[in-house]
C-alpha positions in Angstrom: -15.4 1.4 41.4 -17.3 1.9 38.2 -20.6 3.7 38.3 -23.3 1.6 36.6 -26.3 3.6 35.8 -29.0 4.3 33.3 -26.5 5.5 30.7 -24.8 2.1 30.5 -28.2 0.4 30.4 -29.3 2.8 27.6 -26.1 2.1 25.7 -26.7 -1.7 25.8 -30.2 -1.1 24.4 -28.7 1.1 21.7 -26.2 -1.8 20.8 -29.3 -4.0 20.2 -30.1 -1.8 17.3 -27.2 -3.4 15.4 -29.5 -6.5 15.1 -32.1 -4.3 13.3 -29.8 -2.4 10.9 -28.9 -4.1 7.6 -25.7 -3.8 5.6 -26.9 -1.8 2.7 -24.2 -2.1 0.1 -25.2 -5.6 -1.0 -28.7 -4.3 -2.0 -26.9 -3.0 -5.1 -26.2 -6.7 -5.9 -30.0 -7.5 -5.7 -29.9 -8.8 -2.1 -33.3 -7.9 -0.7 -32.6 -8.9 2.9 -28.9 -8.5 3.6 -27.2 -9.4 6.9 -27.4 -7.1 9.9 -24.6 -5.1 11.4 -24.8 -7.5 14.4 -24.4 -10.5 12.2 -21.5 -8.9 10.4 -19.6 -7.8 13.5 -20.1 -11.2 15.2 -18.4 -13.1 12.3 -15.8 -10.3 11.9 -14.9 -10.7 15.6 -14.7 -14.5 15.2 -12.6 -14.1 12.1 -10.4 -11.5 13.9 -9.8 -14.0 16.7 -8.6 -16.6 14.2 -6.5 -14.3 12.1 -4.9 -12.7 15.2 -3.8 -16.1 16.4 -2.4 -17.0 13.0 -0.5 -13.7 12.9 0.7 -14.0 16.5 -1.2 -10.9 17.6 -3.5 -10.0 20.5 -6.6 -11.9 19.6 -8.7 -10.3 22.4 -7.8 -6.8 21.2 -8.5 -7.6 17.6 -11.9 -9.2 18.4 -12.8 -6.2 20.6 -12.0 -3.8 17.7 -14.1 -5.9 15.4 -17.0 -5.7 17.8 -16.8 -2.0 18.1 -15.9 -0.8 14.7 -19.5 -0.3 13.4 -21.2 0.9 16.6 -21.4 4.4 15.3 -23.4 3.2 12.4 -26.3 2.7 14.8 -26.8 6.5 14.6 -25.5 7.4 11.2 -26.4 4.3 9.2 -24.3 1.9 7.1 -23.0 4.1 4.3 -22.0 2.2 1.2 -19.1 3.2 -1.0 -21.3 5.3 -3.4 -22.7 7.3 -0.4 -19.2 7.9 0.9 -18.4 9.7 -2.3 -20.7 12.5 -1.1 -20.8 12.2 2.7 -18.1 12.8 5.3 -18.8 9.6 7.1 -15.4 9.4 8.9 -16.1 12.6 10.9 -19.7 11.6 11.5 -18.7 8.2 12.8 -16.1 9.7 15.1 -18.7 12.2 16.5 -21.3 9.5 16.9 -19.0 7.1 18.7 -17.8 9.9 21.1 -21.4 10.8 21.9 -22.4 7.1 22.3 -19.6 6.5 24.8 -19.6 9.9 26.6 -21.6 8.8 29.7 -20.2 5.3 30.1 -18.1 4.5 33.1 -14.7 6.1 32.7 -12.7 2.9 32.4 -15.1 1.5 29.8 -15.3 4.7 27.8 -11.5 5.1 27.7 -10.8 1.6 26.6 -13.6 1.6 24.0 -12.4 5.0 22.5 -8.8 3.8 22.5 -9.7 0.6 20.6 -11.9 2.5 18.1 -9.1 5.1 17.5 -6.5 2.4 17.0 -8.7 0.6 14.5 -9.3 3.9 12.7 -5.7 4.9 12.5 -4.5 1.5 11.2 -0.9 1.8 12.6 -0.8 -1.4 14.6 -0.8 -5.1 13.5 -3.9 -5.6 15.6 -5.8 -2.8 13.8 -4.7 -4.1 10.4 -5.9 -7.6 11.3 -9.2 -6.1 12.6 -9.7 -4.2 9.3 -8.8 -7.3 7.3 -11.4 -9.3 9.3 -14.0 -6.6 8.6 -13.2 -6.7 4.9 -12.9 -10.5 4.7 -16.2 -11.0 6.5 -17.9 -8.8 3.9 -16.3 -10.9 1.2 -17.4 -14.1 2.8 -20.9 -12.8 2.9 -20.6 -11.7 -0.7 -19.4 -15.2 -1.7 -22.5 -16.7 0.0 -24.7 -14.3 -1.9 -22.9 -15.1 -5.1 -23.3 -18.8 -4.5 -27.1 -18.4 -4.2 -27.3 -16.5 -7.4 -26.6 -12.8 -6.8 -24.0 -12.5 -9.6 -23.3 -8.8 -8.9 -21.9 -9.8 -5.4 -18.8 -11.0 -7.3 -17.7 -7.3 -7.2 -16.8 -7.6 -3.5 -14.6 -10.6 -4.2 -12.9 -8.9 -7.2 -12.3 -5.6 -5.5 -12.1 -6.3 -1.8 -9.0 -8.5 -1.9 -6.9 -5.6 -3.1 -7.3 -4.0 0.4 -6.2 -7.0 2.5 -2.9 -6.3 4.3 -2.0 -9.4 6.3 -0.5 -12.5 4.9 -3.0 -14.9 6.4 -6.1 -12.8 5.4 -4.8 -13.0 1.8 -4.3 -16.8 2.0 -7.7 -17.3 3.6 -9.4 -15.1 0.9 -8.0 -17.5 -1.8 -9.4 -20.5 0.0 -12.8 -18.9 0.5 -12.9 -17.9 -3.2 -12.4 -21.6 -4.3 -15.2 -23.0 -2.1 -18.9 -23.0 -2.1 -20.5 -21.8 1.1 -22.2 -25.2 1.5 -19.1 -27.4 1.1 -18.7 -27.9 4.9 -22.3 -29.1 5.0 -22.0 -31.4 2.0 -19.0 -33.1 3.6 -21.0 -33.8 6.7 -23.9 -35.3 4.7 -21.6 -37.8 3.0 -20.8 -39.5 6.3 
């Protein structure tokens, strides 16, 4: 039976920090109050569930990878692409995640670390869908920023699509690019 103790409770409080840490890259596009890591990972996990089903992959595994992929950023911050030119963030993220999960119950620690490693290695369909979900969520958020007037956010749409690997993520990106983020709402108001 798993040992539930203060370490697990502390980890859950640490996860709460994701609600307080902002995605920082979009500040370069003039966004003063960008989405939080928690908001990003929530929609990435939802997107991962959808894409995994479209790709006939393990949707639970993909969603879990999406929920875990940014946990290390609680400790090291959300490094944008320019910062990554100068910092060895991959090693820092790995070390951070290992420390964060070190005192968790063994069965939880092992599963979380395996999912994080699989996401990082990008060798399985599920890990590629999870990465696509992460990227596509960032592009959806950028499209929302673009639609409200942050013209520089278009860079995420222009550059991000090059990194998508799965067929359905590429198709979905094209559909997202054609729509305004309020289209769903406008359709409901016409009824």
